[in-house]
C-alpha positions as CSV (number, residue, x, y, z in Angstrom):
1,M,-118.2,-71.5,-154.7
2,R,-121.6,-73.0,-154.7
3,K,-122.3,-76.0,-152.5
4,D,-125.0,-77.6,-154.7
5,K,-125.2,-81.4,-154.5
6,Y,-124.0,-82.7,-157.8
7,V,-123.4,-86.4,-158.5
8,S,-119.9,-87.3,-159.4
9,P,-119.5,-88.3,-163.1
10,L,-118.0,-91.6,-161.9
11,K,-121.2,-92.6,-160.1
12,L,-123.6,-92.2,-163.0
13,N,-124.0,-95.2,-165.3
14,Q,-124.1,-93.1,-168.4
15,V,-121.7,-91.8,-171.1
16,P,-121.5,-88.0,-170.7
17,F,-121.1,-85.4,-173.4
18,V,-117.8,-83.8,-172.5
19,F,-116.7,-80.3,-173.7
20,T,-114.4,-77.5,-172.6
21,N,-115.5,-73.9,-172.6
22,T,-113.5,-71.0,-173.8
23,K,-112.0,-70.4,-170.3
24,G,-110.7,-74.0,-170.1
25,Y,-113.3,-75.5,-167.8
26,T,-114.3,-79.1,-168.8
27,Y,-118.0,-79.8,-168.4
28,Y,-119.8,-83.2,-168.2
29,S,-123.4,-83.2,-169.5
30,Y,-125.8,-85.9,-168.4
31,M,-129.4,-86.7,-169.1
32,K,-130.5,-86.7,-165.5
33,K,-133.3,-85.0,-163.7
34,P,-132.0,-82.1,-161.6
35,D,-132.5,-82.5,-157.8
36,K,-136.0,-81.1,-157.2
37,R,-135.0,-80.1,-153.6
38,S,-132.6,-77.5,-155.1
39,F,-134.0,-76.9,-158.6
40,K,-137.7,-77.3,-158.4
41,G,-139.4,-77.3,-161.8
42,C,-136.4,-76.7,-164.0
43,D,-135.6,-78.7,-167.2
44,G,-131.8,-78.4,-166.8
45,I,-129.0,-77.0,-164.7
46,C,-125.4,-75.9,-165.3
47,S,-123.1,-75.9,-162.3
48,D,-120.6,-73.2,-161.6
49,P,-117.4,-73.6,-163.6
50,E,-115.4,-73.2,-160.3
51,E,-116.9,-76.5,-159.0
52,P,-114.4,-79.4,-158.9
53,I,-116.3,-81.1,-161.6
54,P,-118.5,-78.7,-163.6
55,M,-121.7,-80.5,-164.8
56,I,-124.9,-80.1,-166.8
57,Y,-128.0,-82.1,-166.0
58,I,-130.8,-82.2,-168.5
59,R,-134.2,-83.7,-167.6
60,P,-135.0,-86.7,-169.8
61,G,-138.3,-87.3,-171.3
62,M,-139.0,-83.9,-172.8
63,S,-140.1,-83.3,-176.4
64,D,-137.2,-83.2,-178.9
65,R,-137.7,-79.5,-179.4
66,R,-137.8,-78.7,-175.7
67,E,-134.7,-80.9,-175.1
68,M,-132.8,-79.0,-177.9
69,N,-133.7,-75.7,-176.3
70,T,-132.7,-76.9,-172.9
71,Q,-129.4,-78.3,-174.2
72,I,-128.6,-75.0,-175.9
73,H,-129.6,-73.0,-172.8
74,E,-127.4,-75.0,-170.4
75,V,-124.4,-75.1,-172.7
76,A,-124.8,-71.3,-173.1
77,H,-124.5,-71.0,-169.3
78,A,-121.3,-73.0,-169.4
79,F,-119.8,-70.6,-171.9
80,F,-121.3,-67.3,-170.7
81,W,-121.6,-67.9,-166.9
82,D,-121.7,-64.2,-166.1
83,K,-124.7,-63.5,-168.3
84,S,-128.2,-63.0,-166.9
85,E,-130.8,-65.7,-167.1
86,T,-132.8,-63.5,-169.3
87,D,-129.9,-63.1,-171.8
88,I,-129.3,-66.9,-171.8
89,R,-133.0,-67.7,-172.3
90,R,-133.4,-65.3,-175.2
91,Y,-130.2,-66.7,-176.8
92,A,-131.3,-70.3,-176.4
93,D,-134.9,-69.6,-177.6
94,T,-133.6,-67.8,-180.7
95,V,-131.0,-70.4,-181.6
96,S,-133.3,-73.4,-181.0
97,R,-136.2,-71.7,-183.0
98,Y,-133.8,-70.9,-185.8
99,L,-132.5,-74.5,-186.0
100,Y,-136.0,-76.0,-185.8
101,E,-137.3,-73.7,-188.5
102,M,-134.3,-74.6,-190.7
103,G,-135.3,-78.3,-190.4
104,W,-133.0,-79.6,-187.7
105,R,-134.5,-82.6,-185.9
106,K,-133.4,-85.4,-183.7
107,T,-133.2,-88.3,-186.1
108,A,-131.1,-90.9,-184.3
109,E,-130.3,-92.0,-180.8
110,P,-127.4,-90.1,-179.3
111,T,-124.0,-91.6,-179.0
112,T,-123.6,-89.9,-175.6
113,H,-126.1,-89.9,-172.7
114,V,-126.5,-93.6,-173.2
115,R,-126.2,-96.3,-170.5
116,F,-122.9,-98.1,-170.1
117,R,-123.2,-101.7,-171.2
118,N,-122.3,-104.3,-168.6
119,K,-119.2,-105.9,-170.1
120,L,-119.0,-108.7,-167.5
121,T,-119.5,-112.2,-168.9
122,S,-122.1,-114.4,-167.3
123,K,-119.4,-116.3,-165.4
124,Y,-118.5,-113.1,-163.5
125,K,-122.1,-112.3,-162.6
126,K,-123.7,-113.3,-159.3
127,G,-120.4,-113.7,-157.5
128,K,-119.0,-116.4,-159.8
129,K,-115.3,-116.2,-160.7
């Protein structure tokens, strides 16, 4: 089991995209820059399915096309953990290029990967009860 430092989904102030792969592992996907100490220069990471809480982190702020490619790439890792990086990269590049050429575009803000809204009323803020 890898010992990478992943943030617990309970500590991120964001609604994750949650899915279960074909082997029954539930993944939580977040728009969060991967830790540069462990993953220098990457756009996304997918943790080992054997981790207590398997997660995907995608670097925010990329172009829509690059973000789509990275999302496909990391989800492919979650489903095909045993495949090589070369196989995953070719798959993601092909699928994202196909979808882009078929006209798929990001047209609305996502319903996941958004910040939680603070539901406290003003009387509960700043220590008031």
